[in-house]
C-alpha positions in Angstrom: 117.9 241.5 87.6 117.7 242.2 83.8 116.1 239.6 82.0 116.4 239.4 78.2 112.8 237.3 76.7 113.6 235.6 73.3 110.3 234.8 71.4 110.0 231.9 68.8 107.2 234.0 66.9 107.3 230.5 64.3 106.5 228.3 67.2 103.0 226.9 68.4 100.8 230.1 70.3 102.8 232.2 69.3 102.0 232.1 65.9 98.7 233.3 66.3 99.2 236.2 68.7 99.7 240.0 68.6 103.5 239.7 69.7 103.6 243.3 70.3 101.1 243.3 73.3 102.3 239.8 74.2 106.3 241.7 75.1 104.0 244.9 76.5 102.8 243.2 79.0 106.0 240.8 79.4 107.5 243.6 80.7 105.0 245.2 82.6 104.6 242.2 84.6 108.9 242.0 85.0 108.9 245.6 86.2 106.2 245.0 88.8 108.4 242.5 90.4 111.6 244.8 90.5 113.2 243.9 87.0 114.2 244.8 83.7 113.0 242.8 81.3 113.1 243.6 76.9 111.6 240.7 75.1 112.8 239.5 71.4 110.6 237.9 68.6 112.2 236.2 66.1 111.6 234.1 63.5 112.2 229.9 63.9 115.3 230.5 61.4 117.0 233.3 63.9 116.2 231.6 67.2 119.5 229.0 67.9 121.1 232.5 66.4 119.7 234.9 68.6 119.8 232.3 71.3 123.3 232.0 71.2 123.8 235.8 71.1 121.6 236.9 74.5 124.1 233.8 75.9 127.3 235.3 75.5 126.1 239.0 76.8 127.7 239.9 80.6 124.8 242.1 80.9 122.4 239.8 80.9 121.2 237.9 84.4 118.3 235.3 82.9 117.5 234.7 79.4 113.7 233.5 79.0 113.2 231.7 76.0 109.7 231.4 74.3 108.1 228.4 71.8 107.0 225.0 72.0 109.6 222.4 73.2 112.4 222.4 70.5 112.6 225.9 71.4 113.1 225.5 74.8 115.9 222.0 74.5 117.7 224.1 71.9 117.5 227.1 75.1 118.5 224.7 77.8 121.5 223.5 76.0 122.6 226.8 75.5 121.8 228.5 78.8 123.8 224.7 80.0 126.9 225.5 77.7 127.3 229.7 78.7 126.1 229.1 82.8 123.4 231.7 82.3 120.2 231.0 84.4 116.6 230.0 81.7 113.5 231.1 82.0 111.0 229.2 80.2 107.7 230.6 78.4 105.5 227.1 77.2 103.5 228.5 73.6 103.7 225.2 72.6 101.5 221.2 72.2 103.5 219.9 75.5 105.8 222.4 77.7 106.9 219.2 79.4 109.7 220.7 80.0 107.8 223.8 81.6 105.4 220.9 83.0 108.2 219.5 85.1 109.1 223.3 86.4 105.6 223.8 87.1 105.6 226.8 85.0 101.6 227.6 84.5 100.3 226.7 80.8 98.7 230.1 80.3 100.9 232.4 79.4 100.2 235.7 81.3 99.9 233.3 84.4 103.3 231.9 83.2 104.3 235.5 83.0 103.6 236.6 86.3 104.5 232.9 88.1 108.4 233.5 86.9 108.8 237.2 87.6 108.4 236.1 91.8 110.2 233.3 91.3 113.7 231.8 91.9 116.6 230.2 89.5 117.8 226.5 91.0 120.2 224.6 90.3 118.5 221.7 87.4 119.8 217.8 86.5 120.4 218.3 82.4 120.9 215.6 80.2 123.2 214.8 77.1 123.2 212.1 74.9 126.5 212.2 73.3 127.0 215.9 74.1 124.1 216.8 72.9 121.3 218.3 75.7 118.2 217.7 76.3 115.4 218.3 78.9 113.0 216.1 78.3 114.1 212.4 77.3 116.2 210.6 74.3 113.7 207.9 72.8 113.7 205.3 69.6 112.2 202.8 68.6 108.1 203.5 69.1 108.0 207.1 69.8 110.3 207.6 67.1 108.3 206.3 64.2 105.5 207.4 65.4 106.9 210.9 64.9 108.0 209.9 61.5 104.3 209.6 60.8 103.1 212.1 62.4 105.5 214.3 60.7 104.6 212.6 57.4 101.0 214.5 57.6 100.1 218.3 57.4 98.9 220.3 60.1 98.7 224.0 60.5 97.2 224.3 64.2 97.7 223.0 67.6 94.6 220.6 67.4 95.8 219.2 63.5 99.1 217.8 65.1 97.2 216.7 68.3 94.9 214.2 65.4 98.0 213.7 63.3 99.8 212.4 67.0 97.1 209.6 67.7 96.9 208.9 63.8 100.7 208.3 63.9 99.7 206.3 66.8 97.7 204.1 65.6 99.7 202.9 62.7 102.9 202.2 65.4 100.5 199.9 67.7 99.2 198.3 64.3 103.6 197.8 63.4 105.4 198.2 66.8 109.6 198.9 65.6 111.7 195.5 67.5 115.3 196.1 67.4 118.3 194.8 68.7 120.3 196.2 71.1 123.1 196.5 73.8 123.0 198.3 76.2 125.7 199.1 79.7 123.4 201.2 82.2 125.6 202.1 85.4 128.3 198.9 84.3 125.9 196.2 83.8 125.8 195.1 80.2 122.7 193.2 78.3 121.4 191.8 74.9 118.4 192.3 74.4 115.3 192.3 71.7 112.9 195.1 72.5 110.5 197.9 70.9 111.5 201.1 72.3 114.2 203.1 74.6 113.3 206.3 76.7 115.9 207.6 78.5 114.6 211.0 80.9 115.9 213.8 82.6 115.0 212.7 86.1 112.4 209.7 85.8 108.6 210.1 84.6 106.1 211.2 87.1 102.1 209.2 87.2 100.6 211.5 84.2 100.1 210.3 81.1 101.9 212.6 79.2 105.2 211.2 80.7 107.5 214.1 82.5 109.1 214.0 85.2 107.8 215.2 88.5 111.4 216.7 89.5 114.3 217.9 87.9 116.9 216.6 91.4 117.2 214.0 91.5 120.1 213.3 89.9 119.6 210.1 87.8 118.0 209.4 84.3 115.5 207.2 84.3 115.8 204.2 81.6 112.6 203.3 80.3 112.9 199.6 78.2 109.9 198.1 76.7 110.4 194.4 75.3 109.6 193.1 72.2 105.7 193.6 71.7 103.5 192.5 69.0 100.6 194.3 68.5 97.9 193.3 71.2 101.1 194.1 73.8 101.3 197.5 72.0 97.4 198.0 72.4 97.5 196.8 76.1 100.2 199.5 77.3 99.3 202.6 75.1 96.2 202.0 77.9 98.6 201.7 80.4 100.3 205.0 79.1 96.9 206.8 79.3 95.0 205.0 82.9 98.8 206.2 84.4 99.9 202.9 85.5 102.5 201.8 82.5 104.6 201.2 85.7 102.2 198.0 86.2 103.0 196.7 82.8 104.6 193.7 82.5 106.7 194.7 79.2 108.3 197.7 81.1 111.2 197.9 82.7 112.0 201.2 84.4 115.7 201.6 85.5 117.4 204.8 87.3 121.4 205.7 86.6 123.5 208.2 86.3 125.3 207.2 82.4 123.9 204.6 79.4 126.0 203.5 76.6 123.3 202.3 73.6 124.8 200.3 71.1 123.1 198.9 67.6 125.1 196.1 66.4 123.1 196.6 63.2 122.1 200.3 62.2 119.8 201.2 59.2 120.5 204.4 56.8 117.4 205.8 57.7 117.3 205.2 61.7 115.9 208.1 64.3 115.8 209.0 67.5 114.2 211.7 69.2 115.7 214.4 71.4 112.8 216.9 73.2 110.9 215.6 70.4 113.1 216.4 67.6 113.9 213.8 65.1 117.5 213.3 64.6 119.3 210.1 62.8 120.4 207.4 65.1 124.5 206.9 66.0 125.3 203.4 66.5 127.3 204.3 70.0 124.7 206.9 72.3 126.5 207.7 75.4 124.5 209.3 77.4 124.6 210.8 81.0 122.9 213.0 83.3 124.4 216.5 84.8 123.2 217.1 87.7 122.7 220.5 89.0 124.1 222.4 85.8 121.4 223.5 84.2 120.2 227.2 86.3 116.5 227.9 86.0 114.2 230.6 86.6 110.8 228.7 88.0 107.8 229.9 90.0 107.9 229.3 94.3 105.8 225.7 93.7 109.0 224.5 91.6 111.4 226.2 94.3 109.3 224.2 97.3 108.7 220.8 95.6 112.5 220.6 95.6 113.0 221.9 99.2 111.0 218.5 99.7 113.1 216.2 97.6 116.1 217.5 98.9 115.0 217.4 102.3 113.7 213.8 102.1 115.9 210.2 101.4 115.7 209.8 97.8 113.4 206.8 96.3 115.5 203.3 96.3 115.9 203.4 91.6 114.8 199.7 91.0 
């Protein structure tokens, strides 16, 4: 296959690496598997434009994107609309989509796994037409990201520490808001502290990412209006991988979700794949089953085949 890699030199691990040496290594690894790889490091300000240019070419079989979750989310939206397969090189802090695809987080191991992988069809979500590969959320996470971004940090460790400080702030002052929510035709009006809609349901890891990307359903997670004590308990349950046992969380599988906010403040924000965006009064979220082509390692291919051969679990 002819593969073109676009790496965000300003993203995560890549900021401190010799990317010329990394590109040489990547070319050699893919070459051993019979692939022709071209590697292009670019600045963060150029990443979207270069990904769009690569996706529009007819002489590229796979577009490889390297960077953090924001870069990968952007690349996935572009690849989805262009119909070109996407490979993910995880160079961020969380690398949640890469984890779902079972791409090793060590960069050399990731290259080896991708070079020996196959193209498969995966699900992708959208919020008012904007693609997301991990989740769309509002409430607790949006407040936490806003607080985290108010702190200064220049390293991965600094970002983790800022996130911890922000999480503590949210626990002490959890948001509460009203929403009218339509889940596949089931209309409810609720007072909540958070809503998260994921591309396939979360697995059991405390980082809350999907174990599979082929079930064809959104995961909808609704946190009831929480007190600081209830928020602290939920945080502890998430860390202990028992969030599904928490009495304040509802989990629902869905194809389509419509959110409407009767009262919307001008500074209200949502989070899509880790990035803060303005919260719209009406938000329609959809699951696009099998519409994203991805270059996946062998373990992911085998796991998805097992899911296909096993009857789907019932959604609550």
